[in-house]
N, C-alpha and C positions, 0 to 999 in steps of 0.2 A: 504493500500500500504506500509506503513512504517513497519507494523507488518510482511509483507511478506519479506521486505528487511532484517529485523532483523532475521527472520526465516532462510533465505538463508545463512546468515553469520554463524548462529549456526549449520546449516546442514553441511556447509563446515568444521567448526571446528570439528564436530562429525566425519566426514570422516577421517580427519587426525589422529584422536585418535583411529581409529578402531572401532567406535561405529556405529552399523547398525540402531539402533532405539533410537531416542531422546525422553525421557519420558516427554512429554509436548505437548501443553500447558495445564495449569490448567484452567478450565472454569466453575467450580462450582459457583453457585449463592452466592453472598454476602448477606446472609439472615440477619446477625447481624454484627454490627461493632466489636463485641467481638471475632469473630472467629479467632483463632490464625493463620490460614493460609490464611486470606483474602489478605495479601500482594501478594499471588501467583495467585490470581484469577482476572479476568478482571472487573467484574461489578455486580451490583444488577439487571441489565436488561438482559434478555436472548437474545434479538435480538442483542444488542451491543456486548455481550460476544461471541455469535456465529459468528458474522461478523469478529471480531478481531481474534478469534481463526482460522477461515477459512483462513485469510490472512497469519497467522503464519504458518499453516500447508502447504499451497501452497509453501511458501518460503523454508521450511525445505526439502520438498520432491522434490523440483527442483534440489537438489544436489544429488539425487539418493538414499538417506537414508529415513527412515520412521519416521513420527511423530506419537506420541501416546497420543492423547488428554485424559484428566483425570479430575476427578474421576467419573466414570459412575455408580451410580448417587446419588444425594441428600446427598453428603458428606459435611454437613454444620457445623459440630462442631468437634473439636479435643478431647474434653472430651469423654472418653469411645468410641473412634472413631472406634475401631475394633469390638465392640459388641453392638453399639447403633442402635436401630430400628427407622428409620425415618418414622413416621406415618403421612400420609396425604391422602387427597382425590385424586381421579384419575385426576380430572381437574387441580388441583394445580400441580401435578406431571407433567402432559403433558405440560401445558402452561408455567410453569416457569422452572422446574428443568430438563426437557428433551429438550426444544426447542433450547437452545444454541447448544447442541450436534447434534440435527437434522440439523441445519444450517451447521455445520462444516462437517458432514458426506455427506450431499447432495451436498455441494458446493466445498469441497476440497478433498473429497475421501481419508481420512487418511487410511494408511495401517494397523494401529493398534489402539486399544482403551483400556485404562486401566479401569478395574472394580474397584469399591470402596470397602472399608472394611465393611461398615455398612450394616445392613439389611434395606430393603425397604418394608414397610408394611408386616413385619413378615418373610421375606425370605432374606437371604444374597444376596447382589447384584450380586456376582459372581456365584450364583446358581439360579438366578432369571430368569426363562424361559420367563416371561412377558417382562423383560427388554432386555435380550440378544438375544432371538429368535424372539418373536412376534413383538417387536418394532424395535430394532436395525437392525436385519437381514431381517426380512420379510417386514416390512413397509418402512424402509429407504434404504434397499438394500445394507447394509454394507456387504462386502465379505472379510474383513481383519481378523486379529487375535485379539482376546480378551486376554489381559495380566492381570493377577491378580496383585493387589498391593502386596507389599512384605509381605508374610504371610497371604494373603487375601483369601486363599483357605481353607475352613473349611471342606466341604464334597467334595472330589475331583470327585467322580463319579457323584454327582449331578451337579457339575460345568461343567464337560464335556458334560453331557446331555443337560444342559441349553445353551451351546454355548461358554464356556470358553476354550481357546486354550493353553495358556502358564501358568504354575504354577511357581511362583517366590517366593523366590530366587532360589530354586531348590527342587524337591521332594526327599524325602528319598525313602525307599523301600516299606513302607506301602501303599502309594497311587498307585504306579504301580501295586502292587499285588491286591489291591482292584478293580482296573480297570479291570484287567484280570478276576478276579472272577466274577465281575458283567456281563461281556460279556459271560463267560461260563455258568452262571446261567440264562441267558436270561433277566436280569434286565436292560441291556444296549445293544442296537443294535450295532453290529460291524461297521455298516455303519456310525454311529455317530462318532465313533473313527476315521474312515477314513476321515470324514469331517474335524475334528480337525487337523489331520496330514496334509491334503492338505493345510489348512490355514497356518500352520507353515511353510511348504515347500515354499509356494508362497512368504511369507515374506523373507525367507532366500534367495531364488533365485532372488527376486526383488532388494534386497539391497546389495548382495555380490559383484557385479561388481564395484559399486561406492567405496566400502571400499578397494577392492583389488587394484584399480587404483588410489587411493588417493595420493596426493602429500605428501611429508614428513612434510610440515608445511604450515601455512596460513599466510597471510599478517597481522601481528599484528597491524601495524600502521594504515592500512586502517580500520580494525575492531574497533580500538579505536576511530577513527573519526566517524564511524557509531554509536558507543555507545554514543558519544557526541551529535550527531544529534537526536538520539532517546530520550535522556534525555532532550534536549532543547525543542523538540516539545511536550514533555509531561509535561512541567512546567505549573502550573495553578496559575494564579494571582488571589488571592481571595480578596485582598483589596489593594487599592492604592489611599489614600486620601492625601489632602493637609495637611501640618503639623498642622495647627491651626484650630480646630473646624470643621473639615469635618463631614458631617452628615451621620451616618449609615455605615454599612459594605459595602465596595465596592464603596462608593460614594466619589466624590472629590468636593471641594469647587469651586464654579463657578469663583471666582476671584483670584484663586491661582493654581499654577501647582501642580500636585501630586508629591509625593516623588520620585517615580521611573519613568524613569531610572535616575541614579545618574549622575551629571555633571562630566566632566573630572576633576581629581585632588581634588575631594571631600575628606575631611579628614574623614577617616572611622576607627572606633574602632570595631574590630572583637571579638565577645563574644560568648562563648558556646563551650562545649566540642566537639560537632559534627563538628565544623570547623577544628579540628585537627584530630579526628578519626571519619570519616563519617559513617553514617548508610546507606549503599548503596545496601544491599541485605538482604534477610530474612535468618532465621536459619532453619536448618533441611536438608532435601534432596535437597533443591534448592540451597544450599550454594556451591559456586564454588571458585576455585583459579583463580583470574583474572590475566591478563598478566601485568597490571600495575594499579595503583590506584591514581587518582587525589584527593588532599585534598584542601579545600577552603583556608586554611592558606598558603599552598605552592603556590597555584595559585596567591593569593593576594600579597605575598611577591615577586613573580617573575614578576609581572605586574606593569606598570607605569600608567595605566589608572586611578587608584584611589590611594590616598596617605594613606597608612596604618599607623596609629599612634600606633598600638600595638594590642596584643591579650591577652585575659584572658579566662580561662575555665569557670569561673563564677559559676559552679555547679559541684557536684560529679555525675558521671554517675550512681552510685548505688542508687541515690535518697536521700542519707544522706545530711543533711544540713551542710554547711560549711560557717561560718561567714567570714572567711578569704578570701575565693574565691569570695564571694559576694561583699565584700568591695573592693577588688582589681578591680573587673569588674566595679563597680560604679565609682571608681576613674579614671579608664581609659576613660570611655565614656564622662566624664566631659570635656575632651580636644579634643573632636571630633565633626565634623559637623553632622555625622550620626552614630548611633550605629546599626550594623548589628548583630543580635542575632540569633544564630543557636540553635534551639530547636528540640525536636523530641521524638520518641518512642525508647527506648533502646532495646537491643537484647533480654533481658529476657521478654519483653512485647509482642513480636511478634515472634512466633516460631511454627513450626510444632510440634505436640504432646501436645500442651497446649493452652487453650483459654485465652484471656485477662480477667483480673479481673475487669477492670474499663475502661471507655472511657477517663478518665482525663489524662492530662499531669502530670508528676511528680510534686508535690507541690514545690520542690526546684527550678524547672525551671520557674514556674509561679511567684514565689517570686522574682527571678532574674529579670524577665521581668518588673515587677512592679517597682522595684528599679531603673532599667535602665531608664524607662519612666520618673521617677521623676528627673533623673539627666541629661537627654539629650533631646533636642528639637525635634529631628527626630529619629524615631526608625523603622527599617525594620526587620521583622522576616522571616527567612528561615526555613521552617518546613520539617523535614524528617520523614517518616513513611509510612507504607503500608496500613493504614486504618484511618478512621476519628477519630478525638478527639473532646471532648466537647470544645466549643470555647468561654467560658465566659471571657477569658483573651484578646480577640482580640481588645478590646478598648484601651489596653495599647500599641498598635503599630499603625503606620501610614500606613504601607504596609505589606502585608502578601503574600509570595510566597511559594506555596506548591511544594516541590521537589519530593514527593513520595519516592520511593527507586530508586535512579537515576542511579545505576550501576557504573561501574568503572570510567566513565568520567562525572559523574553527577555534581561534584563540579565545573568543568570548565564551564559546561553549565549554572549553577546557577550564576557564576561570569559574564558570558557573558550577562545574563539577567539584572544583576545589572547595568552594564555599558551601556546597550542599544544596544549591538551588536546583541542580540537576543530579539525579541518581544515575550514574553510568550503568547502563544495562545491556550494552552490546555484547556479542559473543563472536569469537574468532571464526572467520570463514576459511582459515587455513591453519595447519599445524605449525607450531614453532619447534623445530628440531633443536636438540642441544648444541649441535655443531654441524657444519657442512658435511663432515665425514659420515654422519648418521643418515643423510638423505639417500634415497634409493638410487639416484643417478649421479652421485657425487663424482664417480670415476669417468663419466662420459659427457657431463654437461658443463659448458656448452661444447658442442662438437665443432672442431676446426676443419673437419674433413668435408667432403662433398655430401656425405650422408650423416643424418642424426638418427642414431639407432635407439629406438624406444624399448630397450631390453627389459625394462622393469614391467612392461605389459600393463596389466590392470592395477598394479600396486603403486598408486600415486597417493601421496599425502597419507591421511590416516588409514587408508586401505593397506598401506605398507606397514606403518609403524605398529598397528594393532595385530595384523596377521603374523608379522615376523617378530613380535614382542620386543620392539625397540623402544626404550624409554625416551620421552620427549620433555622439553621444557614446559610447553603449554599445549594441550591437546586441541584438536579441532572441536569447535563448538563451545570452548571454555570462555567463561566470563563471570567475574564476581559482581557484587552489588553492595549497596549500603544496607540492604535488607536480606532476608532469607526466604526461600520458597519451599513448599512441600508438595509432593505429587501423590495422589491416591486414587483409588476406585477405578482403575483402568479396566475397560471392558471393550469387546469388539462391537463395532457399529456395522449393522447389516442392511442391505437393501431389501426391498419388498420380496425379492426372489431368493433371499438368503445368502447373497454374495457379500463378501467382506468389502466394505467401502471405507473403513477407517477405524480409528481407536479413540474412544472417549475417555476422559479422565477429569479429575478435579485438581485444580491448581490453587494453592492458598499462600498468601503472603503472611508468614508467621513472624515477621519482624515489625519494627515500629516506624518504617519509612516507606512511602509509596515507591513502587518500582515496577519493572517489567520482567517477567519470566519468559524464557524461550524454551518451551518444551520441544524436544527433538525425538523423532521416531526413526529408529534404525531397524532394518530387517536383516536377520541372520539365519543361516541354515547349517547348524553344527554338523549334521550327518550327511553333508553333500557328497555327491559322486563327482560331478563336474567341478573343478577347482574354482574357488571364488574368494574374495576378501572375507575377513572375519565378520564384518557387518557393513551395511551401506545406508546412508541417509536416504529416507524415502518420504519424509514429511516433517513439518515443523509448525509451531504456532506461537506467536508472540502475544502475551497476555499482560495487560497493565492492571495492577491491583493496588488498592489502598491498603494501609496496615490492617491486618486481620481479615481482609476480604478474601473470599474464595469464589471460584467460578468453574462451572462445568463446561469443558471445551471438547471439540472433536478435531483430531488431526486426520485429514483425509488421505487415503491411498489412491493412486491412479493405476492405470493398466501397465505401468512400467515397474511396479513395485517388486514383482517376483521374476521378471524375465531375465534371460541372458541370451547373448547372440551365439548361435551354434554355427561354427564355420563349416561343419560337414553338411548340414541341411541348407545352409545359406539363408537362415531365417531366425526370427526371435522364437525362443522356446521357453518352457517352464519345467523345471525339475520338480516332480511331485514329491509330496511328503510333508514333514512337520517343519514349520518355520517359527522362529522366535521374533516377536514384535517387542522391541526394547525401547522404553521411554527413558530419556536421560536429560541431564542438564548440560552434558557434553558427551562426546563419544566415549570418554573414560569414566563418566559418572552416571551409570545406568541405575535408575531408581525403581522401575517397574518392568516386569516381563510377562508377556502373554504368549501362549502357544496357539498356533492355528494350523490346520491341515489344508494344503493346497493341492488341487488336482494337477497332474503334470501332462505334458504333451507327448510323452513317450519317445522323445528323440534320443538317439544313441549318444554316448559320451564321445565327443569329437577327439579327445586326447587319449583314448584307450590305445595302449601299445606304444605310445610315444614317450621318449625319455625326457620328460619335462618336470623333473622333481623339484627344481627351483620354484616353479610356478605353483606346484601343489603345496609347498610349504610357505610361500611368500617371501622366501629369502632370496631376493633378486638383486642384491647389491653388486654381484659379480657373476652374471649368468654366462656360462660357457657358450662358445660359438655353436656347438652342436645343438644345444637346447634352444637357442634363439632361432636357429634355422628350422628346427622342428616346429616351433611355435608359428613361424612365418609360413611354413609349408613349402618353402623353396630355399635356394641358396641365398646367403646374405649378400646383398649388392656390394660391389666394390666401393670403398670409401675414397678412392683416389680422385684427386682433382686433375682434370685434363685440360689442355689448352683448347679453348673454344669460346663460343659466345657466353657460356655460363661461368667462365672463369672470372673470379672477383679481382678487384684492384689489389686486394691484400695478397694475391697470388703472383703479382707481376714480377716479383723477385725470382720466380722460378721460370720465367719466360726465357727466350733466347735472344732478347733484344736489349742492347745497352741503353737505347732511348727509354724503354719501358722500365729498365732497372733504375734510371734516374727518377722517373715518376714514382716508382715504388719507394725509393729512399726518401724523397720529400714527403710523401704521404705518410709513411711510417713515422717520420720524425714529428709531424703534426699530430698524429694519433697518440704518440707517447706524451707529447706536451699536454694533451687533454687531461691526462691523469697525473700531472705533476704540478698543476697550478690550482688556483682557488676559483670558486664560483662555478657557473654553468659551463659545460663543455661546448666546444664548437661542434654542433650537431652535423653541420655540412661535412666536416671531416669524417665523422663516424659513418654517415650515410654513404659517402664515396668509398671509404675504406672497405666496407662490406658489400659494395654494389657490384653486380656482375657487369661485364662489358655490354651485354645486350641492353642494359638499362640506359646507356648513353642515347640510344635511339628512342626507347619507349618513354623516357622522361623528357626528351627534347624533340618535339615534333618536326623541327626543321632538319634534323639529322636522320639520314636513312640507315637502314640496317646494312647497306653496302659499306658504309664507313666503318661500322663495327667489324664486318668481315675483313676489311683491309687491316684493321688493328689486329685481328686474330692472326692473319697471315704474317704480320710483322712479329707478333708474339711467338710464332712458330719458327722464326728465324729465316723466313723466306726472303727477307730483305727487299731488294728492288722488285723482284718478281711479285712480291705480295702487294705492292701498291701500283704496279703497272696499269691495271684497269682504271683506277681512280686518276692516275696521272694523265693517261690518254684523254680522258674526258675533260680534264681541266685544260690541257694543251689545246684541244679542239675548240673549247668554248671560252677560254679565259685570256687568250692573246699572250703578249710578251710577259705580263706579270706572272702568269701561271708557269711560263717557261723558266723564269728566274727562280720562282719558288721551287720548281722541280729540281733544278740544279743544286739549290741550297740543301735539299734533303738527300741528294744522291750519296754523299760521303757517309753520313751517319747510317743510312740504310745499308750501304755496302758493308760498312763495318759490322753492322748488326748481323748481316748474313754470315760473314767470316767467323765472328766470335760465337755466333749461335751454333755453328758446326762444332766448335771446340767444346761447347757446353752440352752437346747432345748426349755424350756418354754418361754425364753426371745426372741429367734430368730426363733423358729420353724414356728409359724404362719406367720410371715412376709416373711420368705424365702422359705416356702413350704417344 
C-alpha cells in the first residue's frame, strides 16, 4: 500500500514534467550484497520484490502514465553488465529471477517492461525469444511495450523478432535499414513489425491524455511529507540494548531500559559526516534533483526535543584517516549523554556501473566508532546505505538504526525515531551476512569473465543461509520495535470449495507503545523429494496496533505458494504431501506452525540419478564443475573473452593493437582514480570501462556498426587491412582531408599489425 502511494506521487510528478513513462521500479534479485545497484532493487526474495513492485506500478499508473519495471532479466552485476552472460539452470531462472516480474505483470499490468543489457544463457535479453515471447507475452499475457535499456539493442532485427518494441536512446539509420531489408528478404515477417508498432501506439495513446492535461506543478509540501512517511516506515531497528552489558545483537537487559527512544532534552553529540551531507539516494540513472533536502544536523539544530551539544564530522568521506577529526569527535562526545554516530556507505561505494569491492564499512568510520564507544557511555549508530555491510563493529554501539537510503526527508524521519515520535517498525528485505566470505557466491561475484555463473542455483539470501545452516548477523525479515508483539490462534483459511487460501491469526501489541507488526508466512516441506530451500516466503501482513490492541488478520496464499519448476516436464509442478505453514517475525523467529496436506501433480523428480549433492544439501559455496553442468543439463559455457563486438573496453589491454593499448591504459588509470578520491565517482568512466564495443554504435546513433567492426579488426591486429573498407569510403567521399587523415593513421596501424603478430602467441589461444 505504501509503495502504491509513493508510486502515485511519482506518477503525478512525471505528468507535470511531460514524462509519459516512468522507468521503474527496479526489481532484480539481490543475488550478492556487492552488486553496485542493489540500492535500487527491493529484495533477495522474488515474492517480496514482486509484491512491492506491483504496488508501485499500480500507484504510478493510477495517474495515467506508464510504469516500466526493470531489468528483465537476471541483471545481477554491474561488472561487464552490457556483455555479461548470466548462466543458470531453467528452474533457478523461473523460480527466482522471473517470479518477481511474473507477480508484477499478472497483478499490476504494467504498460511497459525494460529488457536488461546482459545475455541470459547465451542470448541477449533483448533478443531472447524465450524471455520476451514465450514467457512474458505468451505465458503471462503481457501486451505492453518492451523498452531496451539505453544501448541495450545489439541485433535490432533479432530484438524485434523476439518481442522488443522500443530501441533506446534512439536508433540511427543502420537499424531501420536492417529492419526493412530483413522484411524484404523474408527473414522477418511484416506482421511482427506490425505487432511492435501496435504496442508502441497503444503506449502513446494510453499515456498522452494524462500528460496533455497535467497541471503545471504538484504539491511539493505534500510530497515531502509523503517522503517523510515512506522513510519513517522503512526504518529498521537492528539493535536496541541497555547501555551496560546487554546480551547479543538486538537484545536488551531485563533490568534496564534500552537506549532508544531518547528522553526529552537528552544531551546529544552528533558525529559523522553523513549528519551534514546525507546519503539519501544512489548514483547513476536513479539520481534525481529533489525539491528540498533535510539534513540531520539542520533538523537537530532547529528542534528542542533533544539538546544538541555540538557536531563533528569525525571522519573524511574519502576514507582517509584524519587524527584531527577523530580527536575532535572524541572530545565532543565526552560532554554528552548520548553520542549519535552517523555512518554509512559513500557515493563511490554504491553506484550504477560498478560493483562494490568489499562489504566492510570504511576503516576510518569503524575506528571512529570504537573511539567514541570508549569515550561515551551510550552510543547510537544511524547507518545509511542501500545494501548490507559486515557488522563486526556492532558491539561498539548500544543501538543501531538502519536508515537505508531515506530520500529527501529521511533525516527528519530518523530524528523522529530518535525522539520517539516514530516507532521504527520496518523489517529487513535482505539478509545481512556476517562477512562477505559467508555469502553463497563470494568466490564468483562479480565475474570478470564473459560469463557469470549462477552456481548457487536456488540458494540466494536466506534460502542459502537457512538451508546450509550458516549463521548471519541479521536474518531476512528481522526488525525490532519500541514495543513487542505476540502471535496466536493460527488457523487455515479455506475457500467455499475447501481449498486453502491463506492462514488467519491474531496479532497483539503486548507493549506500551503503538507500532506495526509484520507477520511473515513461510512455506516449508521437510520431507521433500525434489530439493528445495529450507523455507520460502509466500505471504506477509503489516498490522498497526495501539498498546494492548489485538487484531485478527489473514495472510493470503496464491497459486505460487507450493509450486516448483520441473525442468524435465518443462512446467510448474507441485510435490504432494505435508507442508508446514510457518508464521514468524523473521525467517529465524518462527512463532506458529500449521500443517497442511497438498495434492501433488505426480511429476517425476527431475534430478533423480544426477550427482547434485551440493544442491540437495544447500551447501553451494563451492559447487564442482560436474555438479553445475549436471544442474544446467549441458556443458558449462566457456568463460573466455574473445575479440569481437562484445569485447569490453576493460579488455582492450588484451587486444593486438598499440593504439587500443593506449586507450586501455588511460581508461584504466581513470577507473583507478575513481576509487582513490572522495565524493561521487565519474560514472562516465565506469560506464565506458565496462561497455562493450558494440555499444559505441547503439549508444551513438550517428555511429554505424561498421565503425565498430573496423575497431574489432584493429583489435585483432589486422592493422591496415582492418580499416581499408572505412578508408576507401572516406577517400571517395571526403577529398584531400580524408587522404591526409588516412596517411596520418597508416604508421600506427602498420605498427599495430606488426606488434599484434608478436603478441599472438601470448593472447591468441586465450582469446581465440
